[in-house]
N, C-alpha and C positions, 0 to 999 in steps of 0.2 A: 504497500499498502504505499510506502513513506518512494517507490523506485512511480510508482505511475503519480505518486503527485507532484514528483520531479520535473514529470515525463511535462504534467498537466499545465506548471507554472511558465516550459520553456513555449507552448505553445504547439507543442506538436501531436497535433488530434489523433493524426494516424497515425502515432504510436503509440498512443491512447488504445485506440479500436481496436491494436490487433493487443495490446498483453490485456485488455480486458479480456479476449477472446480463448486467453492462456487461464485464465481463470479458474479452478473448482468448481465442478459442474453436482453438487449433490454434499451430504454431507460423506457421504463414501468416497469421495476420490477427495476431499478434505484433507481426511482423516488417513489416507494412502499418500497421500507426497507428505504427512507428515514422517509417516514410516523412513520412504525414500530417503526422508533428511537425515533420520535417524539412522541407518541401513547406513549411508552413503557414507557415512565420516568418515576423515580418514585416521590410518593403523594408528597416532598418536591418542586417539581419540575416542583407541577402546573402548577404559572402562565408563566412560560417559554408557554408552549402547549398550555394556551391558548392566547396568546400572538401571537402564531406564527398562532394559527385561524382566530384572531382579525386579523391580518399583511395581510392573504391570502386571506381573503372575500373581503378589499375594494383592495385590487390590480389586485385582477380578477374580481370584478364586476363595481368597482367603473366606473360611466359615463366615468370621459376623467381618465387619468395619473395623479395622485396627485403628487405634489412638495414632497422635501422626511418631508419640519417642515411639508406640510401638512399632510401630513400622521402621524407622532409623534402625534399632533395634536387630532385627529383624533382618533387614538388609546387610549390615552390617557385620553380624553371627554367619553371615550368608556366606562371608569371605576368606572371616580368619574366627575362630572363635580358644582361642587361649586360653583367656580367660575374662572375666566384664570387664577389669579394671584396663585394659589395651583396647578395646573397642572401638574402629574410626568410626564414630558415628558425622552421614554427611548432612550438610545442612540440607532446610529445607530446599531454599534457594535453588539450590543444587538438582535435591533431587527431582524438581518440577521445572528446570531446564533444560535436562537430562530427556523429559519425555518428551517433550516437544510443546508445551498446551494439552497435552488431550485430559494432565489431573489439574488439582486443583489443590489446594489448603480452606476447608471453613468448616468450625467446631470443634477444632484440632483433630482434626482428622481430611486426613488425603484419598481423593475418592474425584472417579470420571468427571471432563467437565461437565460432558451430557451423556443418560441414559446410554443414548445411541453406541458412544463409544463400547462397553460389556458389551452390545451385539454386535459392534463391526468383530471385535476380535476371537467371539469366544463362537461367534456359526463356523456351522462340519468347513473344513475343505472344500474348497471345487476347484475344479482344470485349469483353472484361472491362475494364475506364479503366480504368490504370493515370492515374499520378501522371509527371512530367514525366524524375525521376529515375528512376524504371524503365524506361519506355521509353530513356531515353538506356543507360543500361546493359547491358538486351536487344537490343539495336543493334552488332553487331561492327566497323559502317563507322563511326561513331563511337566509338569503343571506341579502333580504331586505326589513325584519323583524331589523335584527343588522344597516345595513346601515341608516334605515330614520331612528331607534331611534337615533345614535348618530347628524345626521345631523340637528334632530325636538332639541336633546337634547340645544346644538350647538348653536343655535337658543338662546335659553334662557338664556342662559346665562347672557347676559345685554350689551352685545359689540353692539347689536343695536337698543338700548332699549332708548337711549336719542339723542333727536330731531338733526337730521345733517342736518345744515343751506347751509354749504361749500362745495367745491368739496375738502381740504383738509382734514377737518374733518371725511367727509369720507373713506377716503388714508385713512390716520392714522389707524382708524381702522381696516382695515382687512389688513395691514401691518402691525398691531400687532397680531393680531390673524387669522393667516394665515390659521385653515381653514375654518373659517365663511363664504367666497368664497364661497369656493363650498357648503357649508350646503347652501344657501340663493341660490342656481339658481338649484340643483337639490336635495331636501325633498322633493320635491312634485312628481319626478321622482320615486324616491324608494317608497315613498307611494304608491301611485297608482303603482308600481310593485305585493305588496302587496296581493295578490286576497285576499283573507277573511278579509283583513284589523283588524287586532289584536286588541283586547278588550287596552293594553299600548299604541299601536299604533293609534289606534281610542281618545285617550286619550288627550294623547302629541300633535298632532292636535288641538281637540274642547280647550284645553286649550292656544295653540295658535293664534287661532283666536278668540275666547273670550278676550283676551288685549288688541286687537288692538292698538293704537297709534302708537309714528312714528317707527316701529317699521313695518310697512308696510309698507312705505316708503323708511324708509332703504335699503330693499329688494329688493322693487321694484326699485329701481336704483341700487341694483348690479345687477339687472336680465339684466336691459335693458343696462348696462354699456359691459355684457357675461365676458368674460376671455381676453377683454384689460383691467390690472388691472397695467398700469405701469400712473405716477403721472402725466403726459402729455395726457395719454385715460381721465382719467376722469378730471380734469381741463375738460378737448375741451367741452366734454358728459353731464357733471354734471347739473341734470333739477332742485330745492327746489322743487320740485313738489307741482305746482300751484292749484292739485282741491285735493278732503278729497279724501285718500285709505284707505278703507274700504274693510271689510271683505269680499267682495259681489266682488271687487275688487283684490286678492289675487285669489279670485276660480277663478274666471276667469282667471286671465291669469294664469294660474296653470295646471297641470293634476288633481287637486282633482275637476276640473271641471267633472275629468271622472269620476267619482265615488257618486253613488248613491246618498250616505248617505250626503252628502258635498255641492251635487246640487243641493239639491232639501233643507236641510235645508237656506242656504247660498244666494242664483240668484232669486233676485225677476223680478217681474214684468220690473221692471225701470229699462234698467242697468246700472253701474257704469259711470261716466265721464272716454272714450276714454278704454273702452274694448272691444272693438273690436280692436286694438293695440297694446295690450298686450296678445288676445285670437292667433292676428294672429304674434309675436314675439313666442309664441310658439310654434305654427300650431297644435293645436288644433282645429283640422274639425269642430270638431260637437258644437263646442262654435260660432266660424265662424256663422254658418249656423243659430245655435239661435239668433244673437246677430244681423245679418243683413235681417233674419226674424222680426226682434222687433224694425226695423226701423234706426238702424246704421248706419250713412254714409259712404259708402263703401272708398269717396275719402276725407275725415271731415281728417284734421290736429290737430294733436295734441298739445304741448303747444311748441312742435321747429317749429310745422307745418310740421311735416311726418307725412305723409299719410297708411298706414295701409300694401298698400302691397312692400312698403319699406323694414318692418319689417322682411316683411315674404321673401322675397326673399334675405336678408339680409345673416339671419340663415337657411336657404336651406332647405325652407319645399316648395313643390314641388306640392304638395295637397291643400293645404292652396291659393298658387299664383295662384293657378288656378281654387279655387275656389273666390277670388276674383274676376277676370280678367273677369270668365263666369257672373258675376257681376252685371258687369261696370268700373270694378276699371282704376284708368286709369291709363296707361302704362308707359306715359311719367309724372307724375307728380315729381315738385321737390321737394326736399328737407332731413334731412337724413347726417349722418358724408360727405357719398359717394356722394352726387347730385340729384342720383333717386336710384330706384329699380335693372337698368343695369349694371350701375357704383358697384353697393351692391355686387349684384349676381357673375360679369368676378372679382371684389376681394377675395373674398370666395373662387372661383372654382369651383362653380355651377354649373355648363355647362349645364345641363336639362334645372334649369332655364332659366340661359340666351336661351340656343333655346324658351324656350313657349314662353320670351317679345317676342325678336326678331319676332317671328313669328305674337303674338299679334301686332306687330308695334313697337316693339320701336324703338329709334333713333338712330343708333348704333354711330352719333356721339355728340348729346349732350356733352353742355357746364356744366362742375359745378362739387363742394364734391370736398374733397383730392385729387384726382388723375385727375382732369380736365378734363375724359373722360375715356369708360371702356376701348378702350384699350389703356392707361399708367396705369391705376387699373388690370389687367391681367397679364401685362410684367411683373409690379411692383410683383404679384405673385407669376410667374412661372407657371404659368397655358397656358400652346401654344398649346392646344385643342382648349381655350376659344378664343386664340391668332387668331390665322387658321379662327379659327368661326365671329369671328365679322370681321379679313378680306374679306371675300368670301364677309359678305353681304354691303361690301361697307365702311369700319371704313376708316380713314383718315389717313398714316400711318406718317405724320405731324403733325399731327394734335396737336397744338400750348395749353400750360396753363398746372393750376392743381403742386405739390410739386416738380414734377421732368421735372418739362419742355414738354416734352417728353415721347413719349411711348417706345425709344430706350433709352435715357442715365436712368429710370428706370428700363427697362429690365438689363443695363450695369453693375449700381450699383449692381443689388442682384449677378449677377454672372451667369445668364440665358442665358449660349451661345448659346443654340437650339433657344431661341426667334428670340436676336440678332442677328443671321444670315437668318434667317427667315424674319424677318424687312427688313433690309439689301437687297433685293431677291425682297422686295416689293418694294427697290426707299425708301426708309427711309431714309431722309438727317443725312450724318452723320456726319455734322459741324452745326449741329441746335443749334446755343446759344436758354439759358431762366435757370431755370430751378435751384434751389438749387446748383446741382456741374455745373452749367455752359452750359457742353457737356457732349457728352458721354462718349471723354474717359478721360477726370477727375474722371467722374463715375465711369469708371474700373477699373484707375492708384488705385486703393484701398485697393487692392488683386486680380484683374480679370486678370490673366499676359495673358489668351486662347486669353482674351479679348478685353486686350489693344492691341497684335495683327493683330487680326480679325477686327477693327478699321482703325489703321494703316495702313493696307492692304489693306481697302476701300477708305482711303484720307481723312482718320484723320487731321486736321491739327493741326501740336505735341506742338507749341506754345500757342493755341487757346486761347485767355484769358478771364475771367470770371468770375462765380460763388464762393466755401466761401472757396476754395484754390488759384485760382489764375491763376495756370497751374495745366497741371497735371501733373509734374515732382513734382512739389510743395506738390500736394497730396498722389502720391509714395514716396515722403523724409519724409511727418507730420507720414504714419503708417508703413514707416521701409520696403520697401518691395525693396529691391537688385533688383531683377532677374527683376517688370515692369521701375526700375528707368533707370537699364542700357539698356535697350529696349529702353526707350524714350529719354537716353543721346545714343545713337549709329542713334539712328533718325534725329537726329538736333538740341532737346530740349535746349534754350536758358538756360543754369546753373543762370543767373542772371538776367532775368525776377521777373521783377515787379507785387504787388500786394495780393490780396488773403487774410488771418488772418494773416498769421507771413511775409508778406512781399515778401520771397523772400524762396528758396527752402533751403535756408547754415542755415538759423535762426529752420527753420519745423526741418530737419534733427538738429540738434541742442539739440534736446528733450530727447537725447537717441540714436539716431541712430551712434554711430561713423564709422561704413564700410562707409555710407550715406560722412558727413561728409568729409572723408579724398575723397570719390572720386572724389566731390563736387568742394572741396579748389586741387586734384592736376587737374583736367578741369579747374580752371580758374576761380574760383566765388573768388567774394569779401567780401574778412572776413569778412570786414567794414560795408559794406551791414546796411544801413539806413531804418528803420520802419515797420511793423507790430507792431502782441502785444506783445514782449517784447521791442520793437526801433533795439537791431541786434543782431546778433546768440549769440554775449557770452553770454549774461544778459540768452535768454535763458537755453542753460545748465549750468551757473552757480546759477538759480534758480532751474533747475531740480537734484541743484547736480551729474548733469553726469562731473565729474574731469577729467578724463581721455580725454573727450570734450574737458573743458576748456583748460587745457596745450596745445590739438594742435591745438587751435587756438590761444591760447597765443604766440606761436612757430613758425607762420605763421602771424604774426605781426597785433592780433585783437589789435585792444586799450581799453584799461582799461578802460581809460579816457572816452571815448564815450557815450554821452548822454542817454536814451530810454526813451520807457512810458509809463512803469509799476515800475523796482525801481530807475530812476535816471542816476548809474552808476554798475557796477557789482560790484564796492563797499562798 
């Protein structure tokens, strides 16, 4: 385009027309030309050519999208894997440049610039001549051999080889070694996709299984935790693995079971402890069948008292869930992070499994788990189809309990307006108290103005007390949500209402939201009101370094010597 502009400025219209005739016609031709530019680079640019191929391999074929740092580590491990600290990580700009604008970075992930990039590279090979990079990316055998090799090398780096006796230890390792989380979860999937099982991959897997030791237990931990990598989740779900984790345990709980070579060598006559739970979690129908035939109890609890059907339902494995139910699994068995299989499937958005469980007698109003009941779990996750299904099957729209107290508060917090409307139409109590945020209005006031309006139209008490922030106005003030603040104020919110983490709305707003501070003061907020985390608004503003708000509060008579909880006084 730059050349075209120069030709145009020179007044060479005929040359412009000639150049336009050479422009690619459509996306396929555009991508083909980009591939040709990558492939035609001179020998000294070989590194960039290989980087483009390896990066596209991960972006197009990873089991789940990789975060930017995960991808950077995967690319580095693919080149050298002596140890974690010596990895030569490519900068994002270098990666994008190597791939010729076929990829982009957004939301801390590198992904195709357009969905058609995936289609272009993964379509079956045709008789039309294609460049090496196209042939490689269209060959599943090459792709999964590459990805399996990197995953297995990562596992053997030593990050997981030390005993892991605490949740903090596991968290620290997967936090520092960015790619190990993916490698531990999906190495077996990529090995399984290598249909011919190349010799180098076979050797890597054999070495891994022969080593044994604590690495097995750490991998099992990561796979059980799935994608919830926040420290609080690891802390809640961590199990120091009180049973022996053998190579047989790993084979029974991974896609290695589907490969004859490993199954015949490592699967013995006596199944390892909790093998059925691991196989159910991975969705290995053949392994589950074999284990049931060998006498493993379908309702046996693991170290945390959780049954196999819970794991199958939570992970979305429909065929495995059906198999367990047909063999006598208790559809209402209690246990697990979400309390029971129905709540787990509802939170995960697995509507087919929810239908299956309900058909098999699942108690739609069973209590327990993080969200208290299935309806709250589905409402929190934004799964409106499942919410409708549960309500049709008798779910109590006002059932209390769980993290958010009720389904309406859960949906309001997450901004799921369609579900909020549905719950209200089915008789949800707009002023129900309880849960982390006290009521639905306070939950919605953390950024969801459309839901705030909807709740107020349906009779929500604008000054209802309780919850983390004490009232809706304090919640909106703390988050700096001007529009919601004004909406609440116009509906009679009390600017001096006391309670909650920050004592009052003025102290909450004084942590950086000067516009709301001005509105509160102009509407009669007490500038010297005491209470809350900081003691008063002046201390909150001063501690946060919000000088403009400090000056404003002082101009309105804030007492500089007022005592507070955290710092005594502003001086």
